[in-house]
N, C-alpha and C positions, 0 to 999 in steps of 0.2 A: 792541546792536551794529548795524552797518550793512554792507551788501554793497558790492560794487565801485562801484555807482552811488551809494552813500551811504544807501541805504534799508535799513531793518531788515526781516528776513524775517518771514513770517506768524507763526511760532512762536518768534520770537526768535533763530532761527539765522541766521548770516551766511554769505555766500558768493555765488557767482554763481547765476543762475537755473538753469544746467545742474547745478551741484552740488546745489542744493536739489531739483531734479527727480530726480536720481539717488538722493538720500537718501530722497525720498518713495516712489519705486518700490521701493527696498530694504526700506523699512518695510512696504509693502503685501505684498511677497513673503514677508517673515518672518511677517506676520500670517496669510497664506493657508496657509503651511506649518504653523503652529501649529494652525490650524483642521482641515487635512487630517489631521494627526497625531492630533488628538482624535477625529475621525470614524473613523479606522482602528482606534484603540484600542477605541472603543465597538463597532465591527463585529466585532472579533476576539474579544471576550469571549464572545458567544454561540456563535461558531464553535468556539472552544476547548472550551467545554462540550459542544458537539455532537460534536466529535471524541472527547473523553473518553468520552462515552456510547456512541458507536459502538464504540470499542475495548473497553469493558466488555461490550457486547453480543456482540462477537466472542469474548471470553473465555468468556462464558456458553455460547455456541454450541459451542465446543470441549468444555467440560465436559459439556454435554448430549449431544454425540455420543459422548463416552467412556462416559457412563452408559448410553446406548442400546446401545452395543457390549457392555458388561458384561451388560446384561439379555439380549441375544440370546445371548451365550455361555452364560449360566446356563440359558437355555431349551434350547439345544442339548445342554448337559451332562445335562439331565434324561432324555434318551433315547439319547445317544451317549456313548462313552467320552470322557474329558476331552481327550485328545490329538487324537482325531479331530474333536471339536467345535472345538477351537482351530484345527486345520489347515483345516477347512471354512470357518470364519469368515475366516481369513486369505486363503484362496483366493478367497472371495467379494469381499473388499476389493480384492485385487490385480486380479481380473477387471474389477471396476467401474472401477478406476483406469486399466486399459488401454483400456477402451472410451471413458471420458470423455477421456483423454489423446489417443486417436486422433481423436476428434471435434474437440478443441481444435486439434490439428495441421492437420486438414482446413480448419478455419476460417482459420487463419493462412495456409495455402497459397492459399486462395481470395482472401484479401486482396491477395496478390501483393507484389511489391517486396521490401523488406527483411524483411517478415513471412514471406514464403515461404522466403527463405534461412534465417531463424531456425528455421522449422519443419523444414526439411531437416537442419539441424545438430542440433537436439534429437532428431529421429528417429534419426540416426546414432549419437549418444551413448547413447540408450536401447538401441538394438540391440546396441552393443558391450558395454554393461553386462549386458544380459540374456544375451548369449552366454557370459558368464563366470559369472553368478549361477545361471542355471537348471540347468546340469549339477551344480554344487555342491549346490544344493537338492535335486535329484533323488537324488544319492548319499546325502545326509543322510536323506531320507525312506526310501530303501531300507534303510539301516542301522537306522532306527527300526522299520520294519515287520518286519525280520528278528529283532528281540528277542522 
């Protein structure tokens, strides 16, 4: 075939030089997209495996923390009544959560901006919840000790 000038294109395609140029650019872009897609696929495989391994490690961490908690509880039960050991361990966890949570909120406040506002909102929500839960927990503990 021949183009407008009567000449055949390099690869047998006909059309104006502009059409051939547009077609060549489109072919190059398609090839580059295929190459990038292949590279991303190859890069994602190890990342996917890494994410799966990290998630499994997190699950093992949770199981390990549970096992450690059970071990501590059994140790406390060896010289304390079962309920007192459970209450003591729970109080220890709650105290640790309060201290670490407070430190986290201080870090958010120090960051400023929206982080500081978030810290204030979380503090207010925790305070409101604690003001309802602590009296109920105190009443339940008094009832239990009264038995």
